[in-house]
VEXSE-728961 format. One line per 8 residues: number of its first residue (from 1); their letters; for each residue x, z, y of N, C-alpha, C. Coordinates in steps of 0.1 Angstrom, whole numbers, plus 5000, padded with zeros to 4 digits. Example, Ala and Ser with C-alpha at 12.3 -4.5 7.8 and 13.67 -1.06 7.14 Angstrom:
VEXSE-728961
1) as) 5132:5078:4943:5123:5078:4955:5132:5078:4967 | 5128:5071:4978:5137:5071:4989:5129:5079:5000
This chain:
VEXSE-728961
1) mlsnieig) 3736:5759:2265:3746:5763:2275:3738:5767:2287 | 3738:5780:2290:3730:5786:2301:3735:5782:2314 | 3747:5779:2316:3753:5775:2329:3746:5762:2335 | 3741:5754:2325:3736:5741:2330:3721:5741:2333 | 3715:5753:2332:3700:5754:2334:3699:5753:2350 | 3691:5743:2354:3689:5742:2369:3675:5739:2372 | 3669:5747:2381:3655:5745:2385:3654:5745:2400 | 3644:5738:2405:3641:5738:2419:3628:5745:2421
9) idlgtant) 3627:5754:2431:3614:5761:2434:3609:5758:2448 | 3597:5753:2449:3590:5752:2462:3581:5764:2463 | 3587:5774:2471:3580:5786:2473:3570:5784:2485 | 3558:5780:2482:3549:5776:2493:3539:5787:2496 | 3533:5787:2508:3523:5796:2512:3511:5795:2502 | 3507:5783:2499:3495:5780:2491:3498:5779:2476 | 3509:5771:2473:3512:5769:2459:3527:5771:2457 | 3531:5776:2445:3545:5776:2441:3547:5766:2430
17) lvysknkg) 3557:5757:2431:3560:5747:2421:3574:5749:2416 | 3575:5746:2403:3589:5747:2397:3592:5733:2391 | 3604:5728:2394:3608:5715:2390:3621:5716:2382 | 3621:5709:2370:3633:5708:2362:3637:5694:2361 | 3650:5691:2362:3654:5677:2362:3650:5669:2350 | 3649:5676:2338:3646:5669:2326:3631:5667:2324 | 3623:5677:2329:3609:5676:2326:3600:5674:2338 | 3606:5673:2350:3598:5671:2362:3591:5684:2366
25) ivlnepsv) 3579:5683:2372:3572:5695:2376:3567:5703:2363 | 3572:5715:2361:3568:5722:2349:3557:5733:2352 | 3556:5736:2365:3547:5747:2369:3541:5744:2383 | 3528:5745:2384:3522:5744:2398:3511:5753:2399 | 3513:5765:2405:3503:5775:2405:3501:5780:2419 | 3489:5785:2423:3487:5791:2436:3496:5803:2438 | 3501:5805:2450:3509:5817:2454:3500:5829:2456 | 3494:5833:2446:3484:5845:2447:3487:5855:2436
33) vaidtetk) 3487:5868:2440:3489:5878:2430:3478:5888:2430 | 3473:5892:2419:3462:5902:2418:3469:5915:2414 | 3466:5925:2423:3472:5939:2421:3462:5950:2420 | 3465:5959:2411:3457:5971:2410:3462:5981:2420 | 3454:5984:2431:3460:5992:2442:3463:6007:2438 | 3456:6011:2427:3459:6025:2423:3472:6027:2415 | 3475:6017:2406:3487:6019:2398:3498:6010:2404 | 3495:6001:2413:3504:5992:2419:3510:5982:2409
41) tvlavgte) 3502:5979:2398:3507:5970:2388:3501:5956:2391 | 3509:5946:2387:3504:5932:2389:3496:5928:2377 | 3483:5924:2379:3474:5921:2369:3474:5906:2365 | 3476:5898:2375:3476:5883:2373:3483:5876:2384 | 3488:5865:2380:3496:5856:2390:3491:5842:2389 | 3490:5835:2400:3487:5821:2400:3472:5818:2399 | 3469:5808:2391:3455:5803:2389:3446:5814:2386 | 3450:5823:2377:3441:5834:2373:3438:5843:2384
49) aksmigkt) 3449:5846:2392:3447:5855:2404:3439:5848:2415 | 3440:5835:2416:3433:5828:2427:3418:5829:2424 | 3414:5828:2411:3400:5828:2408:3394:5842:2411 | 3402:5852:2413:3397:5865:2416:3395:5868:2431 | 3400:5859:2440:3399:5861:2454:3384:5863:2458 | 3382:5874:2465:3368:5877:2470:3358:5881:2459 | 3363:5883:2447:3353:5886:2436:3358:5898:2428 | 3366:5907:2433:3372:5918:2425:3366:5931:2430
57) pgniiavr) 3366:5941:2420:3362:5955:2424:3372:5961:2434 | 3368:5972:2440:3376:5978:2451:3391:5981:2448 | 3394:5985:2436:3408:5989:2432:3417:5977:2429 | 3411:5964:2429:3419:5953:2426:3419:5943:2438 | 3430:5940:2443:3430:5930:2454:3439:5918:2450 | 3434:5906:2455:3442:5894:2453:3448:5891:2466 | 3462:5890:2466:3469:5888:2479:3478:5876:2478 | 3481:5871:2490:3491:5860:2491:3503:5866:2497
65) plkdgvia) 3514:5868:2489:3526:5875:2494:3534:5867:2504 | 3531:5854:2506:3538:5845:2516:3528:5842:2527 | 3533:5844:2539:3525:5841:2551:3533:5831:2559 | 3527:5820:2563:3534:5810:2572:3547:5805:2566 | 3547:5804:2553:3559:5798:2546:3570:5808:2544 | 3569:5821:2549:3579:5831:2547:3574:5843:2540 | 3583:5851:2534:3578:5863:2526:3573:5874:2535 | 3560:5877:2533:3554:5888:2540:3555:5901:2533
73) dfdittqm) 3555:5900:2519:3556:5912:2511:3567:5910:2501 | 3578:5916:2503:3590:5913:2495:3588:5917:2480 | 3583:5929:2478:3581:5934:2464:3572:5926:2456 | 3560:5922:2462:3550:5914:2455:3555:5900:2452 | 3563:5895:2462:3569:5881:2460:3578:5881:2448 | 3586:5892:2447:3596:5893:2436:3589:5894:2423 | 3578:5902:2422:3570:5903:2410:3564:5889:2406 | 3559:5882:2416:3553:5869:2414:3563:5859:2409
81) lkqimkka) 3575:5859:2415:3586:5850:2411:3590:5853:2396 | 3591:5866:2393:3595:5870:2379:3585:5864:2369 | 3572:5865:2372:3562:5859:2363:3563:5844:2362 | 3565:5838:2374:3566:5823:2375:3578:5818:2367 | 3589:5825:2368:3601:5821:2361:3600:5823:2346 | 3592:5833:2343:3590:5836:2328:3581:5825:2322 | 3571:5821:2330:3562:5810:2325:3570:5797:2324 | 3578:5794:2335:3586:5782:2335:3595:5782:2323
89) gkklgfsi) 3601:5793:2320:3610:5794:2308:3604:5791:2295 | 3591:5795:2294:3584:5792:2281:3582:5777:2280 | 3578:5771:2292:3575:5756:2292:3587:5748:2289 | 3599:5753:2294:3611:5745:2292:3617:5747:2279 | 3611:5756:2271:3616:5757:2257:3628:5767:2256 | 3631:5774:2266:3642:5784:2264:3638:5796:2274 | 3645:5807:2272:3642:5818:2281:3652:5816:2293 | 3646:5815:2304:3654:5813:2316:3661:5827:2319
97) rkpnvvvc) 3673:5828:2316:3680:5840:2319:3688:5839:2332 | 3697:5829:2332:3706:5828:2344:3706:5813:2348 | 3695:5808:2354:3695:5795:2359:3701:5794:2373 | 3706:5782:2376:3709:5779:2390:3696:5774:2397 | 3693:5780:2408:3681:5778:2414:3683:5772:2429 | 3675:5762:2432:3675:5758:2446:3661:5761:2451 | 3660:5768:2463:3647:5772:2469:3647:5766:2483 | 3635:5761:2486:3634:5755:2500:3629:5766:2510
105) tpsgstsv) 3634:5765:2522:3630:5774:2533:3624:5766:2544 | 3615:5771:2552:3610:5764:2564:3621:5763:2574 | 3622:5751:2581:3633:5749:2590:3633:5759:2601 | 3621:5765:2604:3620:5774:2615:3623:5789:2611 | 3626:5791:2599:3628:5805:2594:3641:5811:2599 | 3640:5824:2601:3652:5831:2607:3661:5835:2595 | 3673:5839:2599:3683:5843:2589:3678:5854:2580 | 3670:5863:2586:3665:5875:2579:3655:5870:2568
113) erraihds) 3646:5860:2573:3636:5855:2563:3643:5847:2552 | 3654:5840:2556:3661:5832:2545:3668:5842:2535 | 3673:5853:2540:3680:5863:2532:3669:5869:2522 | 3657:5871:2528:3647:5877:2519:3643:5868:2508 | 3642:5855:2510:3639:5845:2500:3651:5845:2490 | 3663:5844:2495:3675:5844:2486:3675:5856:2477 | 3674:5868:2483:3675:5880:2475:3663:5881:2465 | 3652:5877:2469:3640:5878:2460:3642:5869:2447
121) vkscgakq) 3648:5857:2449:3650:5848:2438:3662:5854:2429 | 3672:5859:2436:3684:5864:2430:3680:5876:2421 | 3671:5884:2426:3667:5896:2418:3659:5893:2406 | 3654:5880:2405:3646:5876:2393:3656:5871:2382 | 3669:5872:2384:3678:5868:2374:3684:5854:2375 | 3684:5849:2388:3691:5836:2390:3706:5838:2390 | 3713:5828:2385:3728:5829:2384:3733:5826:2398 | 3729:5814:2404:3732:5810:2417:3720:5806:2425
129) vhlieepv) 3719:5810:2437:3707:5806:2445:3712:5797:2457 | 3707:5785:2458:3710:5777:2470:3697:5776:2478 | 3699:5775:2491:3687:5773:2500:3688:5759:2506 | 3677:5753:2507:3677:5739:2513:3665:5739:2523 | 3666:5732:2534:3656:5732:2544:3644:5723:2538 | 3632:5728:2540:3620:5722:2535:3619:5707:2538 | 3621:5703:2551:3620:5689:2554:3629:5680:2546 | 3642:5685:2544:3652:5677:2537:3647:5675:2523
137) aaaigadl) 3642:5686:2517:3637:5686:2503:3625:5676:2502 | 3616:5677:2512:3604:5668:2512:3609:5653:2513 | 3619:5651:2521:3624:5637:2523:3630:5632:2510 | 3638:5640:2503:3644:5636:2490:3633:5633:2480 | 3623:5642:2480:3612:5640:2470:3603:5628:2473 | 3603:5624:2486:3595:5612:2490:3603:5599:2488 | 3615:5600:2482:3623:5589:2479:3629:5582:2492 | 3631:5590:2502:3637:5585:2514:3652:5585:2513
145) pvgepian) 3659:5575:2519:3674:5574:2518:3680:5584:2527 | 3679:5597:2524:3684:5608:2534:3699:5607:2536 | 3706:5602:2527:3721:5602:2528:3726:5591:2537 | 3718:5582:2541:3722:5570:2549:3720:5573:2564 | 3728:5567:2572:3727:5569:2587:3716:5562:2593 | 3704:5564:2588:3692:5558:2594:3682:5569:2596 | 3672:5568:2605:3663:5578:2608:3652:5579:2597 | 3650:5591:2591:3639:5593:2582:3631:5604:2588
153) vivdiggg) 3618:5600:2592:3610:5611:2598:3600:5616:2588 | 3600:5629:2586:3592:5635:2576:3582:5645:2583 | 3569:5644:2579:3560:5654:2585:3554:5661:2572 | 3558:5674:2570:3553:5681:2558:3543:5691:2563 | 3530:5688:2560:3519:5696:2564:3515:5705:2552 | 3520:5717:2552:3518:5726:2540:3507:5736:2543 | 3506:5747:2535:3496:5756:2537:3498:5765:2549 | 3510:5770:2551:3512:5779:2562:3519:5773:2574
161) ttevaiis) 3528:5763:2571:3535:5756:2582:3534:5741:2582 | 3537:5735:2593:3539:5721:2594:3553:5719:2599 | 3561:5712:2591:3575:5709:2595:3576:5694:2598 | 3582:5692:2610:3584:5678:2614:3599:5677:2616 | 3605:5667:2609:3620:5666:2611:3624:5651:2610 | 3635:5648:2618:3642:5635:2617:3655:5638:2609 | 3656:5631:2598:3668:5634:2590:3676:5621:2589 | 3689:5623:2591:3698:5611:2591:3711:5616:2585
169) fggvvscn) 3717:5609:2576:3730:5612:2571:3731:5626:2564 | 3720:5629:2557:3719:5641:2549:3716:5654:2557 | 3714:5653:2570:3712:5665:2578:3700:5663:2588 | 3695:5674:2593:3684:5674:2602:3689:5672:2616 | 3684:5660:2623:3689:5657:2636:3680:5664:2646 | 3667:5664:2644:3658:5671:2653:3646:5676:2645 | 3642:5688:2648:3630:5693:2640:3622:5702:2648 | 3609:5703:2644:3600:5713:2649:3592:5719:2638
177) svriggdq) 3589:5732:2639:3581:5738:2629:3570:5746:2636 | 3557:5743:2632:3546:5751:2638:3539:5758:2627 | 3535:5770:2629:3529:5779:2619:3514:5775:2618 | 3512:5763:2616:3498:5758:2615:3498:5748:2603 | 3489:5750:2594:3488:5741:2582:3474:5742:2576 | 3473:5740:2563:3460:5740:2557:3453:5753:2558 | 3460:5764:2557:3454:5777:2558:3447:5779:2571 | 3454:5775:2582:3448:5776:2595:3435:5768:2597
185) mdedivqf) 3435:5756:2591:3423:5748:2591:3411:5755:2583 | 3415:5761:2572:3405:5769:2565:3399:5780:2574 | 3408:5787:2581:3404:5798:2590:3395:5792:2601 | 3399:5781:2606:3391:5774:2617:3376:5772:2612 | 3375:5767:2599:3362:5764:2594:3354:5777:2592 | 3361:5788:2587:3354:5801:2585:3348:5806:2598 | 3357:5805:2609:3352:5810:2622:3341:5801:2628 | 3342:5788:2626:3332:5779:2632:3318:5782:2625
193) vrkkynll) 3318:5783:2612:3305:5786:2605:3300:5800:2609 | 3309:5809:2611:3304:5823:2615:3298:5822:2629 | 3305:5815:2638:3300:5815:2652:3287:5807:2653 | 3287:5795:2647:3275:5786:2649:3263:5790:2641 | 3266:5794:2628:3254:5797:2619:3252:5811:2615 | 3261:5820:2621:3260:5835:2617:3261:5836:2602 | 3270:5828:2596:3271:5828:2581:3286:5831:2578 | 3287:5840:2568:3301:5844:2564:3304:5837:2551
201) igertaet) 3315:5829:2552:3319:5822:2539:3334:5827:2536 | 3337:5825:2523:3351:5829:2519:3361:5818:2521 | 3374:5821:2519:3384:5811:2522:3384:5800:2511 | 3379:5803:2499:3378:5793:2489:3368:5783:2492 | 3356:5788:2497:3345:5779:2502:3350:5770:2513 | 3358:5776:2523:3363:5769:2534:3372:5758:2529 | 3380:5761:2519:3390:5751:2514:3382:5739:2508 | 3371:5742:2501:3363:5732:2494:3357:5723:2505
209) ikveiaya) 3352:5729:2516:3346:5721:2527:3357:5712:2533 | 3369:5717:2535:3380:5709:2541:3383:5697:2532 | 3384:5699:2519:3387:5688:2509:3376:5678:2509 | 3363:5683:2509:3352:5674:2507:3348:5666:2520 | 3347:5673:2531:3341:5666:2543:3349:5667:2556 | 3361:5673:2555:3369:5673:2568:3376:5660:2570 | 3376:5656:2583:3382:5644:2587:3392:5646:2599 | 3403:5639:2599:3411:5639:2611:3403:5632:2622
217) lvehprks) 3409:5632:2635:3401:5627:2646:3399:5612:2647 | 3392:5607:2637:3389:5593:2636:3374:5591:2634 | 3369:5579:2637:3355:5576:2634:3353:5575:2619 | 3342:5580:2614:3341:5579:2599:3326:5580:2596 | 3322:5576:2584:3308:5577:2580:3304:5592:2578 | 3293:5596:2584:3290:5610:2584:3286:5615:2570 | 3293:5626:2566:3290:5632:2553:3284:5646:2555 | 3277:5650:2545:3271:5664:2546:3274:5671:2533
225) mdvrgrdl) 3272:5685:2534:3275:5693:2523:3267:5706:2524 | 3261:5711:2513:3254:5724:2513:3264:5735:2511 | 3263:5745:2519:3273:5756:2518:3265:5769:2517 | 3270:5778:2507:3263:5791:2506:3272:5802:2511 | 3266:5812:2517:3274:5823:2522:3265:5835:2525 | 3270:5845:2532:3261:5857:2535:3257:5856:2550 | 3244:5857:2552:3238:5857:2565:3242:5870:2572 | 3249:5869:2584:3254:5881:2591:3242:5889:2597
233) vtglpkti) 3231:5883:2599:3220:5890:2605:3212:5898:2595 | 3208:5891:2584:3200:5898:2574:3208:5904:2563 | 3221:5899:2561:3229:5904:2550:3226:5898:2537 | 3217:5888:2537:3213:5882:2524:3220:5868:2522 | 3221:5864:2510:3227:5851:2507:3218:5840:2514 | 3225:5829:2519:3218:5818:2526:3225:5805:2524 | 3218:5794:2524:3224:5781:2522:3222:5773:2535 | 3232:5766:2540:3231:5758:2552:3237:5744:2548
241) tlhsdeiq) 3234:5734:2557:3240:5721:2555:3250:5718:2566 | 3262:5715:2562:3273:5712:2572:3275:5697:2572 | 3279:5692:2584:3282:5678:2585:3297:5676:2589 | 3302:5664:2585:3316:5662:2587:3321:5662:2601 | 3312:5657:2611:3316:5657:2625:3317:5671:2630 | 3310:5681:2625:3311:5695:2629:3325:5700:2625 | 3328:5697:2612:3341:5702:2607:3353:5696:2614 | 3351:5683:2617:3361:5676:2625:3364:5683:2638
249) eairesll) 3353:5688:2644:3354:5695:2657:3361:5708:2655 | 3358:5715:2644:3363:5728:2641:3378:5728:2639 | 3383:5717:2633:3398:5717:2630:3406:5709:2641 | 3399:5704:2651:3405:5696:2662:3417:5703:2668 | 3416:5716:2671:3427:5723:2678:3440:5723:2670 | 3438:5726:2657:3449:5727:2648:3456:5713:2646 | 3448:5703:2645:3453:5689:2644:3461:5685:2656 | 3456:5689:2668:3463:5686:2680:3477:5693:2681
257) hileaira) 3477:5705:2676:3490:5713:2676:3500:5705:2667 | 3495:5700:2656:3504:5693:2647:3509:5680:2653 | 3500:5673:2660:3504:5661:2668:3514:5664:2678 | 3513:5675:2685:3522:5679:2696:3536:5681:2690 | 3537:5688:2678:3550:5690:2671:3556:5677:2668 | 3548:5667:2663:3554:5654:2659:3559:5647:2672 | 3551:5647:2683:3556:5641:2695:3568:5647:2700 | 3569:5661:2700:3581:5668:2705:3593:5664:2697
265) tledsppe) 3592:5662:2684:3603:5659:2676:3608:5645:2679 | 3598:5635:2680:3602:5622:2683:3608:5620:2697 | 3604:5629:2706:3610:5628:2720:3624:5633:2720 | 3628:5642:2710:3641:5647:2709:3651:5638:2701 | 3645:5627:2696:3653:5618:2688:3664:5610:2697 | 3676:5609:2692:3686:5601:2699:3681:5587:2699 | 3684:5580:2711:3679:5566:2712:3683:5557:2701 | 3695:5558:2695:3699:5550:2684:3689:5551:2672
273) lsgdivdq) 3684:5563:2670:3675:5564:2659:3661:5560:2662 | 3657:5560:2674:3644:5557:2678:3640:5543:2673 | 3650:5533:2674:3647:5520:2669:3644:5520:2654 | 3651:5528:2646:3648:5529:2632:3634:5534:2629 | 3630:5544:2638:3617:5550:2636:3606:5540:2637 | 3607:5531:2647:3597:5520:2649:3596:5511:2636 | 3608:5509:2630:3608:5501:2617:3603:5509:2605 | 3609:5521:2603:3607:5529:2591:3594:5536:2592
281) gvvltggg) 3590:5541:2604:3578:5548:2605:3579:5563:2601 | 3568:5570:2599:3568:5584:2596:3562:5586:2582 | 3567:5595:2574:3562:5598:2561:3555:5611:2560 | 3543:5612:2555:3536:5624:2554:3537:5630:2540 | 3540:5643:2539:3539:5650:2526:3532:5663:2528 | 3530:5670:2517:3523:5683:2518:3508:5681:2516 | 3500:5691:2513:3486:5690:2511:3479:5684:2523 | 3483:5687:2535:3477:5682:2547:3477:5666:2547
289) allngiqe) 3486:5660:2540:3486:5645:2540:3474:5639:2533 | 3467:5648:2526:3455:5643:2518:3442:5644:2527 | 3443:5650:2539:3432:5651:2547:3426:5637:2550 | 3413:5635:2549:3407:5622:2552:3410:5617:2565 | 3415:5605:2566:3417:5598:2579:3430:5602:2586 | 3438:5611:2581:3450:5615:2589:3460:5604:2591 | 3462:5596:2581:3471:5585:2583:3467:5575:2594 | 3455:5572:2594:3450:5563:2605:3451:5569:2619
297) wlsneivv) 3447:5582:2619:3447:5590:2632:3461:5591:2638 | 3470:5595:2630:3484:5597:2635:3490:5583:2639 | 3487:5573:2631:3493:5560:2634:3488:5555:2648 | 3475:5558:2651:3469:5554:2664:3476:5562:2675 | 3479:5575:2672:3483:5584:2683:3498:5582:2686 | 3507:5580:2676:3521:5579:2679:3526:5564:2678 | 3517:5555:2676:3520:5540:2676:3533:5536:2668 | 3535:5543:2657:3545:5538:2647:3538:5539:2633
305) pvhiapsp) 3543:5531:2624:3537:5531:2610:3537:5545:2604 | 3526:5549:2597:3526:5562:2591:3523:5559:2576 | 3532:5565:2567:3530:5563:2553:3528:5577:2546 | 3521:5577:2535:3519:5589:2527:3529:5588:2515 | 3536:5599:2513:3545:5600:2502:3538:5598:2488 | 3546:5592:2478:3539:5589:2465:3531:5601:2459 | 3537:5613:2459:3530:5625:2454:3531:5636:2465 | 3523:5636:2475:3526:5645:2487:3526:5660:2483
313) lesvaigt) 3518:5664:2474:3518:5678:2470:3530:5683:2463 | 3537:5673:2457:3549:5677:2448:3562:5673:2455 | 3562:5666:2466:3574:5661:2472:3585:5671:2474 | 3581:5683:2479:3591:5693:2482:3597:5698:2469 | 3589:5701:2459:3594:5706:2446:3603:5696:2440 | 3599:5683:2440:3607:5672:2434:3621:5671:2441 | 3620:5672:2455:3632:5671:2463:3641:5683:2461 | 3635:5694:2459:3643:5707:2457:3651:5705:2444
321) grsldvih) 3644:5700:2433:3651:5698:2421:3662:5688:2421 | 3658:5676:2427:3668:5665:2428:3680:5669:2436 | 3678:5678:2446:3689:5681:2455:3700:5688:2448 | 3698:5693:2436:3708:5700:2428:3721:5692:2427 | 3719:5678:2426:3731:5670:2425:3739:5669:2437 | 3732:5670:2449:3739:5667:2462:3740:5679:2470 | 3737:5691:2464:3736:5703:2473:3748:5706:2480 | 3760:5703:2474:3772:5706:2482:3774:5698:2494
329) klqkaak) 3768:5686:2494:3768:5678:2506:3758:5683:2516 | 3746:5686:2512:3736:5690:2521:3738:5704:2527 | 3743:5713:2519:3744:5726:2524:3753:5734:2515 | 3761:5743:2521:3770:5751:2513:3761:5762:2506 | 3766:5766:2494:3758:5776:2487:3756:5788:2495 | 3744:5794:2494:3742:5807:2501:3751:5817:2496 | 3757:5825:2505:3767:5835:2501:3760:5847:2494
């Protein structure tokens, strides 16, 4: 029965995940597309395309069609979604022809951006497309009781955006979205290494540095890592040693912006819900929740308990899929 095929898609800046109620996460691939610029054909999508970043000949480019959580290139996003839905269809054991799809959108996105996401998924052959706000999906995926009249504070630090929201009774009471996330931290690291060491590194190297030795603004045992790149003075390959306290300094600005968004959201909270927040605390989801020391740092700064969701990278996708049952309560179907 085709009418009962239901999937949730977390269309993220860094990764796109597909969730099916029966099988859980069926697909988790980087949101990257490799394109031949001469013929305009898509050569690879996902993991295969990501491995090409910075390593392709002139006529092939690896691009991320989503910027800051919203569609930057409509046509390429549609092509990517077609491939992703085809792959998901194979894994689910049927050809996905007319599934009902729930897609999450950043809470700060405009109606034009939402329409672009809706149309892009619809043109890939979806029967019905529902949109759900990302923080609500993240909260459902993190097992928070979003339907109850108590404050659930979610901080979703993704690749392109950080979403902070207080959710109560199935809706967003107060929220803030800043276009700073993991990608910005990678960029901070690239710029820091360039300025301090005259060394050019790629975004994949920056991401590895972030995962290995980046820390939130807390005291920590000093770690070091050898990094290879191109010397901007001689143009030759060169290896340098980076230390965790340098990287901590490099991403300081981005972390403070995220903290500011959390504080602003908590300040907007109705007094009745503030009491709940002291008891319940704040839940972190998204890739940024995996940054070393972030739980301890935020807990010290906002003086409420900070928890990390059971599977922070998958929370939004899981919540998107689970919300299919309650979508009529959370949001009317997109017209």
